[in-house]
GUMI-676193 format. One record per residue: y, z negated, x negated of N, C-alpha, C, CB in turn; residue in one letter. Coordinates in steps of 0.2 Angstrom, whole numbers, plus 5000, padded with zeros to 4 digits. Glycine has a CB too. Layout:
# residues N
YZXYZXYZXYZXa/...
//
This chain:
# residues 330
567145204517566645204512566445124513566945224504m/565745124512565445064512565745014507564645064512i/565944954508566244904504565844904497566244824509e/566244914492565944914484566344884480565944984482n/566144814479566444764475566144764468566444694478k/565644814466565444814459565644874456564744804458i/565944864451566144934446565744964443566544924442k/565745034444565245074440565645094434565045144444i/565345074428565545074421565545144418565245034417l/565945164413565845224410565145234407566345244405p/564945294407564245304403564345284396563845384403n/563645254394563545234387563045274384563445154387i/563045274378562445304373561845274373562545314366r/561945204371561445174369561545094372561345174361k/560945054374561044994376561344934371560344974377l/561244954365561544884361561744914354560944824361y/562044874350562344904343561944834339563244914342s/561444844335561144794331560844754337561744744327g/560944704337560644654342561044634348560344594339k/561644654348562144644353562144694358562744634351k/561944664366561844704371562544724373561444684375l/562544784376563144804380563144754386563144874382e/563744774390563844714396563344734401564744714399k/563044674403562644694411563044724415562444634415y/562744764419563144804424562844864426563844814422g/563244914429562944974432563445024428563044974440i/563045074425563445124421563245194424563145124414y/563645234423563745304425563145344422564445324424n/562745394425562245434422561745394418562645474417d/561445424414560845394410561045374403560245444410l/560845314401560845294394560445324390560745224394v/560645364386560245404381559745364377560645434378q/559945314373559545284368559345204371559945284361v/558645194372558445134375558045104369558145144382t/558145114363557645084358557745024359557845104351n/557244974357557144904358556844874352556644884365t/556944904347556744884339556944804339557144924333n/557444794340557844724339557444674342558544714343a/557144684347556844634351555944634351557044634360w/555844694348555044694348554644664342554844754348d/554944634337554644594333554244644328554244534336g/553644634326553144664321552844724325552644614319s/552944724331552544764336551844764335552644834336k/551444714332550844704333550544674339550644674328g/549944664340549744644347549844574350549044644346w/550244534345550444464346551244474348550344424340k/551544534347552344544347552544544354552544604344s/553244544355553544544361553444624364554344524360p/553244674359553144744362552544744366553044794357r/552044704364551544704368551444664374551044694366r/551744594373551744544378552344534383551744494375w/552944574381553444564385553744624388553944534382q/553644684383554144734385553644784390554444774379r/553944804395553644854400554144914401553644814407k/553744974402554145034403553745074408554345074396s/554145104412553745164416554245214419553445124423w/553945264421554345324425553945334431554345394420v/554145334436554045344443554345404446554245274447f/554045454449554345504453554045504460554245564449f/554445514465554245514471554645574475554445444474g/554345604480554645654484554245654490554645724481a/554745654496554445634503554745694507554745564505y/554345714511554545764517554145764522554645844514s/554245794527553845804533553045834531554345854539a/553045874527552545904525552045874520552745974522d/552345834515552045814509552445754506551945864505i/552045704503552245654500551945654493552145594503f/552245654487552045644481552245584477552145694477v/551745544475551945484470551645484464551845424473g/551945484458551745494451552045444447551745564449f/551645414443551845364438551445354432551845294440a/551745344427551545324420551845254418551645384415i/551445214416551645144415551445124408551345084421i/551945094403551645064398551844994398551945104392d/551344944400551344874401551344834395550844854406a/551244864389551144824383550544834380551344764384g/550144794382549344804381548944824386549044744380f/549344854392548944904396549344964398548744864403l/548945024397549345084400549045104407549245154396g/549445124411549145144418549445204420549345094424k/549145244425549445304428549145314434549345374423a/549445344439549345354445549645414449549445304449f/549345444452549545504457549345504464549445564454c/549745514469549345524476549845574479549345454481y/549445614483549645654488549545634495549245724486i/550045644499549945614506550145664511550345554508y/549745694516549945734522550245704528549445774524y/550845684529551045654535550745674541551645654535p/550645744542550545774548549745754550550645854549k/549245754545548645734546548345674544548245774543s/548745624540548645564538548145574530548245534543g/548045624529547545644523547845614517547445724522k/547445584513547745564507547345584501547945484507i/547645604495547245614488547545564483547345694485l/547145534480547445484475546845474469547545424479e/547245454462546845444457547245404452546645514454n/546945364449547245314444546745294439547445264448g/547045274434546745254428547045204424546645304423i/546745154420546945094417546645094410546745024420d/547045094404546645094398547145044394546645174394r/546744994390547044954386547344984380546544904385p/547944954378548344984371548345054372547944964364f/548645084378548545164378549045194374548545204386a/549645154373550245184370550245144362550945174375f/550545184357550545154350551145114350550545204345g/551145084344551645024343552245044343551544984337n/552345124341552945154340553145204345553045174333e/552845194350553045234357553645204360552445234363f/554145234360554945214362555045204369555445254359e/554645264372554745264380555445274382554645194384a/555745324380556345354384556145414389556845384379n/556745414393556545474398556445544396557145484403l/556545564390556345624387555845614382556845654384d/555545554382554845554379554245594381554645494379s/553845614378553245644379552745584382552945694372h/552645574388552245524390551545564391552545504397w/550945534389550345564390549845514390550145614385k/549445514396548945454397548245504401549245384401l/547745504397547245544400547445614402547045504406g/547345624408547545694412548245694414547045714419k/548545644413549245644416549745634409549445554422y/550245684412550845684407551545694410550745734401q/552045664406552745684408553045714402553145614410i/553445774403553845804398554445844400553445844393y/554845844396555445904397555345974395556145874394k/555546014398555446084395555946134400554546104397k/556346164396556846214399557346184403556546264402n/557546114402557946084406557746034411558346134409g/557146054413556746014419556345964416556346054422k/556145914420555645864419555045884423556045794422i/554445874420553745904423553445844423553345964419h/552945834428552545784430551845814431552845754435f/551345804428550745844429550145794428550845904423e/549645814433549045774433548545834435548945714438f/548045834430547545884430546845864431547645934424l/546645844436546045804438545645854441546145744443g/544845824441544345874444544445884451543745844442k/544645834455544645844462545345884465544545774466k/545845874462546445904462546945904457546845884468f/547345944456547845954451548545964454547746024446q/549045934451549745924454550245944448549945854457v/550645994449551246004445551846004448551146054441k/552245964445553045944448553545954443553045874451v/554045994445554545994442555245974445554446064439q/555645944442556345924445556845944440556445844448c/557445954444558045954440558445894440558546014442d/558445854435558945804434559645824434558745774428n/560045774435560845794435561145724433561045834442n/561845724433562245674431562545624436562645694427d/562145634442562245584447561945514447562145614454n/561445514443561045454442561545394440560445454437g/561245334441561545264438561045224434561745214445l/561245204429560945154424561145084426561145174415s/560645044425560644964427560544924422560244944433f/560944884418560744844413560744774415561144844407l/560244744416560144684420559844624416559744694426c/560144564419559844514414559144494417560344464414p/558744464412558044444414558044364414557444484410s/557444344416557444274415556644244412557644234422t/556644194409556044164406556044174399555344194409g/555844124395555844124387556244164385555244154385g/556344204380556744244377556844324379556644234370k/556744334385556744394387557444424390556344404392r/557744464386558444474386558744514391558644514381p/558344564393558644614398558044654401559144664394f/558244684407557844744410558344804412557344714417h/558144854410558544914411558144964417558644944404f/558544994421558245044424558745094426557945014430t/558545164427558945214428558645244435558945254422y/559045264440558845294447559345354448559045234452k/558945404451559245454453558845494458559445484447n/559245504464558845544470559245594472558645484477l/558845634476559145704479559145754473559945694482l/558545754469558445804464558045854466558045774457l/558245924465557945974468557245984465558346044467p/556745984469556045974467555646034469555645914469t/555146044465554446104466553846064465554446164461q/553446084470552746054469552246104470552645984473i/551746104464551246154466550546104466551146224461q/550146114471549546074472549046124472549446024479l/548446104468547846134468547246094470547746154461t/546846124475546246094477545746134479546446044483q/545146124477544546164477544746254477544146144485k/545146264471545346324469545946364474544746374470g/546146324479546746334483547446314481546646314489q/547946354480548546324478549046324484548846374472k/549346274483549946264489550646254484549746194495q/551146294486551846284484552246254489552046334483t/552646194487553146164491553846164488553046094493f/554246204490554946204487555446174492555146284485s/556046184489556646154494556646084495556546184501d/556246044491556145984492556645934487555345974491l/556745874489557145824486556545774482557745794491y/556745754477556445694474556845644470555945704469g/556545594468556845534464556545524458556745474467g/556845494453556645464448556745394447556945494443i/556345344445556445284443556145274435556145244447d/556545274430556445254423556645184421556745294418f/556045144420556345064418556045054412556045004424s/556345004408556044984402556444914401556245034397k/556144874398556344804396555944754396556844774400g/556244694398555844624397555844584404556144584391y/555444614409555544584416555144514415555244624422p/555444464420555144404420554344414421555444354426p/554044364417553244364418553044354424552944304414k/553244324428553044324436553644364440552944244439h/553444424443554044464445553744474452554144544441t/554144474457554144494464554644534466554044434469n/554544584470555044624474554844654481555244684469w/555244674483555244724490555644784487555544684498n/555444844489555744904487555644964492555544924479w/556245004492556245054497556445124493556645034503t/556145174494556445244491556445284497556145264485s/557045334499556945364504557445424503557145314510f/557145474506557545544506557545564513557145584501i/558245594515558245614522558845654523558145554528g/559145644528559845664530560145644536559745734532r/560845644535561245614541561145664547562045594538l/561345634553561445684558561745744558561645654563e/562345744554562645804552562345854547563345784551d/561745834544561445874539561645844532561745944540g/562045804530562145784523561545754521562645724523t/561345784515560645744512560945664510560345784505p/560345624512560445554510559845534505560445514516v/559945504500559345464496559645384496559245504488g/559145354496559245274496558745244492559345234503i/558945204487558545154483558745084484558545184475n/558345044487558544974488558044914486558744974495v/558044874483557644824480557944744482557744844471v/557444704484557644624484557144594479557544594492d/557444544477557144494472557044514466556444474474q/557244564463557244594456557844634454556544634456f/557944614447558644654444559144634447558644734443n/559244564449559844534453560044574458560444524449k/559644614461559844654467560444704466560044614473n/560444724459561044764457560944834458561144764450m/560344864458560144934459560144964467559544944456e/560544924471560444954478561045004479560644884484n/560745064480561245124480561045174486561145164472v/561545214489561445254493561845324490561745234499i/561545374490561745444488561845484495561345484484w/562545494496562645554501562845614498563045524506l/562345654498562545724493562645694486563345774497d/563345704484563445694477563845614477563845754474t/564045584483564345524483563845474481564545504490e/564045424478563545364476563945304480563445354467r/563545254483563845194486563445144484563845194494i/563645084482563345034480563444984486563645004474l/562844954489562844924495562644844494562344954499i/562544824487562444744489561744724490562844704494g/561644664492561044634493560744654500561144564493d/560144664500559744684507559244634508559344744507v/559044624515558544584517557944624521558744534521l/557244594519556744634522556444594528556344654516y/556144624533555844584537555144624540556444554543s/554744594539553944624542553544574543553644674537y/552844584545552444534547551744564544552344534554n/551244514544550544534542550144564548550244474538k/549744604548549544654540550244694540548744714541p/550344704534550844744532550844814534550944744525l/550144834534550144914536550244914543549344954534t/550244874548550344884554551044854557549844854557k/551344824553552044794555552644854555552144744550s/553044824558553844874558554044834552554344864565e/554244874548554744854542555444864543554544894536w/555844824543556644824543556944804538556844784549i/557444844536557844824530558544824532557744864523v/558944774531559644764533560044754526559844714539k/560644784525561144744520561444694523561544784518s/561544644517561944584520562644594522561844524515v/562944644520563644664522563644704529564044704517n/563044714531562944734538563044814539563544704543g/563044844534563244924534562644974533563644934528n/562044934533561444984532560944954536561345004524l/560544994539559944974543559445024543560144954550e/558845004541558245054540557645024544558045084532l/557145074547556645054551556045094549556845054559k/555445064547554845104547554345074551554745114539m/553845124554553245104557552745144552553145114565n/552345114548551845144543551445194546551545114540p/551245244544550745284545550245304539551145354547n/550445274533549945274528550145224523549845344524g/549745214518549845154513549445174507549545074516s/549645134501549245114495549145054494549345154490r/548645034491548544964490548244954482547944934496k/548444894479548044884472548144804472548544914465e/547544784469547444704468547044694462547044664474n/547444684456547044684450547344604448547244744444i/546844564446546944494443546444494437546744444449n/546744494431546344484425546644424422546444554421l/546944384425547244314423547744334418546644264418k/547744374412548244384409548744434413548044414402l/548444484417548944524420548744524427548944594418i/549144524432549044534439549444584442548944464443k/549144624446549644674450549344674457549544744447s/549744654462549644654468550244684473549444574470k/550044744475550544774480550244804485550944814476f/550744824490550544864496551144904497550344814502i/551044984496551545024497551445064504551645074491q/551845054509551745094515552345144515551845044520v/552045204519552545264519552445294526552345324513f/552945334526553145374533553745394534552945354540g/553945404541554545414543554945354543554545444550a/555545364541556045304542556645334545556345274535i/556945284549557545304552558045244552557545324559e/558645254553559145204553559945234554559145164546g/560345184551561045214551561445174546561345204558k/561945204544562445184539563145174541562445214533i/563545134539564245124541564645164536564445054542k/564845224537565245254531565945274533564845324530h/566445254529567145264532567345244538567245334532k/567045184540567145154546566745174552567845154548g/566345224552565945254557565245254556566245334558t/564845234561564145224561563845304561563845164568w/563345304557563045374556562245364556563345424550k/561945404560561245394560560945434555560945404567k/560345414552560045454547559245454549560145414539l/558845494547558145514547557845544541558045564553t/557345524540556945544534556245514533557345534527g/556145514526555445484524555345454519554845544524f/554945414517555045364511554445314511555645334512g/554545264506554045224505554345154505553645234498v/553945094507554245034506553744994503554444994514m/553844944499553344894495553444844495553344904490e/552944794495552944724493552544724486552644684498e/552744694481552444684474552344614471552744734470h/551844594469551944534465551644554458551644464468e/551844544452551544554445551644484441551944604442a/551044484437551144434431550944474426550544364432i/551444484421551344534416551744504410551644604417w/
//
């Protein structure tokens, strides 16, 4: 097994009791209660609820036939949502996005089982599955996935002012089905894997990260999911899923050049047991600068190959995914 010096703690139901946080660390499965009333003040427009607390749900599925990215974000005084469909074989991309000030009410608690709704976007649970829907004019997409107990929750320290923590939950290799409708024509994609990122808390006002989300297989056919990040959440959330086995891999380093959409991206773990490479064949960009809020990112996507050292043996992996450079002031 890849060296793992960080202990996975037992599942907990909620992040805190009163205003006393649980121990920073990595917890098994999903923390069910992420209520933040103790830190959100009056929840008026001047409160930490509006100026510091951020929450989002991102879903991604990547395969040789289709990529889907879907997110709804409650950034306090701004609500955002986006969806994109990318066809690797043709390079065609469909995308939509909206921004709305104060899109979510003061009392919106933003749990993974909450009903997230923004314009023509929504996320909800039904019959034990998590649904992601965008019903636009040019295209409509409906995604459903089965969550399971193989996810991990990360309670991470934050920095700056009185920002107490940032929480994130990650789970990959989730059975997924996608229905896409365009110009009256429906396509269904089954037998896919997807991944969920649910995050909530008080990240640093000036936040940077590099991030990778990958879904593929080892050369022996074992399903592989990878989530790694650098410069954010103390690099705690770096995990490999080998089928149902979860492996913590520690810090990773990114290497790439400008322009980012043309450069080879290389990710290596500091402990030397993981290597990933991507030559992008698609990308999404955003550059918003409203002084009070800034979001500048480039997300590249395509085929990814690499290797991991598992139980003393190097094993090749291939698959698809996204890599990202992101700077935010929020």
